[in-house]
N, C-alpha and C positions, 0 to 999 in steps of 0.2 A: 827459715824464719828470719825476718829482719829485726834486728835488735838496735834500739836507739837509746844511748845513755846521755842524760842531761849534762851539759858542760858545767853547769853550776853545782852539780851534786858534790856533797862532802863538806869537809871542814871549811867554815867561814874564817875570816881574818881573826876575829876575837877569840874563837875557840882554839885555833891553831896556836895563837900567841900564848894562851893560858896553858895549854897542854905542854908546849915546849918549855914554859917557865917551870912547871912542876918537874919534868924530866931533868931539867938543868939543876934544880935544887937537890933532887934525889941523888944525882951523880956526885954531889959535893960531900955526901954523907951527913951524919947528924940527924936530929929529929925533925922530920918534915911533916906538916899537917896541911890538909885542905879543909876549909870551912864548908862542909857539904861535899858531895861528889864533884870533882872538877868539871865534868861534863856528864850529860845523860847518855852514857854509853858504857855498858857493863864490861865489855872487853878491855877498854882502855883503863877503866877504874881498877879492874882486877890485876892488870899488868903493873900498874903503879903500886898496888898493895904488895905485890911480890918484890918490888924494889924498895919496900920499907915505908912507903907513904901511908900515913894514917888519916882517916877521916874523922873530923869532930863535928858536932852539931851546934855547939855554942862556945863563945869565948871562955866561959867558966871552966871548960875542960882543959884549958891551957895552964891553969894555976899550978905552980910548982913544976913547970915543964922545963925549967932551966933555959939553955941557949936554943930554944926551939924556933923554927921558921914556920909561919902560917901563911898560906896562900889564899887570897880571896879570889874566887872563881869569876869567870867572865860575866855572870849575872849581876855581880855587885851586891852590896849590902846596904842597909839603912845607916844613917849617920850614928844612931845610937849603938848599933852593933860595931861599927868601925871604932867608935870611941872606946868601947869596952875592950876591943882587941888591943888598942894602944895601951890601955891600963894594965894589961897582963905583962907587959915588958917584952913580949916575944918580937922577933924580927918579922915585919909584915912585908910581904910581896903582894902588891895589888895588881891582879890580872883582870880587873874590871874592864870590860870592853869600852874603848873610848866613846863609842856611840851611846852606850848606857850612861857613862859619866856626864855626857852632854845633857841627857834628860834630867839627871839629878840636879844639875845647875839650873836648868830651865824652871823646874817646879819649885825649887828653893827661892829663886829670884821672883817669880811671878806670884807666889803665895805671899811674899813680903810686900808686894805691891797691892795686895788685896784681892787678887784674882781667885775665883773658885777654880780648883784644879780637877780636871777629869782625865783619868788614865784609861785609855782603851786597851783592854788586855784581860788576862786571866787572873783573878784575885788570889788564886792559890799558887801562882808561879813565883819563884824566888826573885826574879827580876822585877816584877810588879811590886812585890812586898818591899823590896829595897827602894824603889822609886818613891813609893808612898812615904817611906821613912825620911825622905829628904824634904818633905813639906809638912813634917809633924803629923803625918797620917790624916791631915785635914784635906781630904780629897774624896772623889767618887770614882770607883772602878766600874767600867762598863764593858760587858762582853758582847753585846749584841744590840740590834735596833730596838728591841723591847725595852732595854734599860734606858735608852735615850728617850723613848716615848714617855717613860714614867718619870723622867728627871724634872725637878722643879726647884728653881731658886727665884728670888725676887726679879721682876722685869727690870731690864737695864743693867743687871749684874754683869761684871766682867768675868768672862770664863776663858780659861786656857785649856786647850785639849792637846794631850800628847798621846803617844802609843807605845806599847811594848814593842821592842825592836823586831820581834818575830810575829807580830799580829797579822791576821789576814787583812790584806789591803782593801778588799771589797767590803768587808765588815766595817773597817775604819771609815771608808767613804760613806757608808750607810749611816753610821752614827753621826758623822759630821753634817751630813745632809739634813738629818732630822733636827739636830740642835741649831743649825743655821736658820731654821724657819721659826725658831722661838725668839722672843724679844730680848736677846742677850747681846752684849758687846763681846764678840768671840775672837779669840786669837787661836788659830789652828797651827799646830806645829807637827808636821808629818815626820815623826821620829822613827818610822819603820825603816830598818836598815835597807839600803839600796840592794845589798846582796840578797836579802829576803824577798824583796819585790821581784828581782830578776829570777830567783829560784822558783817562786810561786808561779810567775807568768810562764816560764819555760816548762815547768811541770804540767801546767794546765794545757799548754799547746801540744806537748808530746802525747799526753793522755788522750786528747781529742782526736789524735791521728793514729792511735794504736788500738789493736784488738784487746790487749791486756796491758796492765801497768804494775810495776813492782816498785814499792816505796820502802827504802831501807832506813832503819833508824831505831834508836832505843825506845822501848815501850813507854818511858816516862818523858820522852822528848816532846815538848810543846810544839816546836816548829815542824817536827816530822808529822805529828798528828794533823797539823794544819795542811801540810802537803798531801796527806792521805785524803782529807776532806775535799780538797780541790781536785785531786785526780779522780776520786770516786764520783764526783759530780759530772766529770767529763767522760769517764770510762767505767762502765759497770763492773768490769772484771779487774778491779784494782786490789792488790794484795799488799799487806803491811807485814814486813819481816824484819827481824833484828840481824840475823846472820844467814849464811847459806844453809845451815842446818834446818831452818824454818821453811825452806822452799821445797815444794812438791812439784817437780817439773811435769808430772802427769796432768796437772791442771792447765798446762800451756800447750799441749800437743796439737790442739785443733786451731791454734791461732797463727796467723801469718805474720803479725807484727807485735813486738813487745817493747814497751818503753821502760826505762829504769831511771829513777831519781833517788836522792838520799838527803837526809837531814843534815844540819850544820854540825852535828856531833858524830857523824859517821866516818870512820877512817877510810882512806882511799883503798887500802888492801881488801877490805870487805866488799867494797863496790866492784873492784876488779874480779874478785872471786865469783861473785854472783853473775857478772857480765860474761866471764869465761864459761861458766857452767851452762848458762842458758844458750850460748852460742854453739857449744861443742857437744852438748848432751841431747840434741834434738832427736 
């Protein structure tokens, strides 16, 4: 069996930076908190819990926490949440991905200029919720072409379009194409992370050339779910797993070629375990 592993699989820059920041703070001792799970990977989160890192869901949970350190994850937070964290008096370590911070700046500036803000992304994702909070939640979130079709503002309105960093590039193109045909003054800012574009393109290419495809990542990982969608459209035999324990090699016995990719929150050791197992347990 031929096994192809995507070169772009695994931790992206922003996730790697955030995870290293938490491990570094945990090693110093003291009370360390993350605002929400630092990444969408249960194995990493559980390991950090064993090292004493606690997860909180709101700044209010930091009250009376003394000399605590709170780490903002790579997804970022809204301005309101950030200000509330400052008010707690805790030490703040901001691990917001620089590419996400750039979007915060764009929507804030463009909204002040009077632009209607459109965010292409998942309205339930913490990154998107944080982005919306930097323009006073005066924005429209679009997940697909249907949302773009139904969008209406006054003709001639200035519209600024940004995207969740892990959004599906093809869906972003579809949304932009539809909105560009309406009578608006449009500013398109392709804020999809380059690593995401590379990862999605490579995954689709490998999937189209493989008999079966394995996508590794947390079940709550938005970017991994998008990888699965892309691979599934190119390869019918695509399997979404979190760890090696979820893999049933009997499903792959009849295949000559298997591709492997992984989301941005998947540790390299899990990718290597799956790769080794598939190659040696044929």
